[in-house]
N, C-alpha and C positions, 0 to 999 in steps of 0.2 A: 504494500500500500504506500503510495507516494503522498506525503503531506502537502497541502497547499502552501505555496510560498506566502509569507507575510506581505501584506500590502503596505507599501511605504507611503509617506506623505505625498510624494510626487505622483503616485498612482491614484490617489483619491480624487473623486470628482470635485470640481470647484463648489464651494459653498458660499452662501451669502454672509457667513460669519457665525461664530459661536453664539448660542443663546442659552442663557441659564434657565432651567426649568421653572424656577420661581419667578422669572420675568415674563412668563407667558400668561395670558389671560384665557383661562379655559372657559368654554361655553358653560352656562349654568346647568344645562340639561345633557351634559356629556355622558354617553353610555359606552362601556367597553365590553366587547364580546370576544371570547377566545374560543377557537375551534381547531380541529385537526382535519387536514385534507390535502390531497395532492402531495403526499409525502412530507408534510411539514406541519408545524403548529403556527397558527396565525392569530393576530390580534386585530380586531376591527373596531375603530372608534366611530361613533355616530353622534350627531346632534342636529336638531332642527335648524333650518335656515329659512329665510323669507322668500316669497315671490317665486314660486315655481309650480310645476304640475307633473303628474305622472305621464310618461310617454306612452307605453302600451296600454290598451284597454284591458282591464282585468276584471274578472267576476269577483263577487264578494268572497267566494270560497278561495279563489286564487290569491286574493289579498291576504286572507287569513293564513293560508299556507305559506305564502312568501314571508310574512312577518315571522312565522315560526321558524322557517329556514334561516332567516337572518339572525334569529335568536340562537341558532346553533343546534336546533332540535332534530332528531332523527325522524324518518317517515313513521316508524312504529310509535314513537311518542306522540307525534302529531295526530295520527289516526286514533290512538287511544283517547286523547283529549277531545277530539272532534266527534267520536263515536262512529267513525267510518272504517272501511277496510284499508289496510296498508296499501293495497293495489290502487285504490282510489286516490290516495295521497301521492303515490308514485306517478300516476297519470297527471295529476295536477302539477307536480314538480316538472314533469316532462313538458307540459304545456307552457310553464313559466320559462323553461330553457328555450323553447321555440320563440316565444314572444320577445324575450330579451336577447336572443341570439347567443345564449350562454352554452358552454360545454361542460361545466362542472358547478358544484354549489359555490365554490370560491369565486368562479367567474360570474355566476348569477349575483352573488353578494356585491361584487365590484360594480357590475353593470347597473344593478338596481339602485345602489347607493349613489351612483353618479347621475342617474336619471331622475331620482325622486328628490324633490326639493320642496321645502315648506310644509312638510307633513311629519307629525310625530310618529304616526302609524299608517299603514296602508289601508 
């Protein structure tokens, strides 16, 4: 196994400058979600912003399932809470993939979070 070489300061991408975490103004409704997928562990931060709308048309059930997916829940967990079959949830997730042009849950989360603006929930 070959270890990866250390990245030197010269190899690092340019930055706008260091910022101390205490100098950042976090949104008051900041939410953090961690989940695993595509071979890694991910952290997604979300918060409401103003003046926007949802790009694809979603049914009420798809909005509910999308919110649960964004919360990091499994199909089985979503189905159990909604009182539906796991296959029904899988079909709704597949419809979300098509509507958002996503290829994975991580991709769906990325696309949905970039298209949904001004809403706390779907």
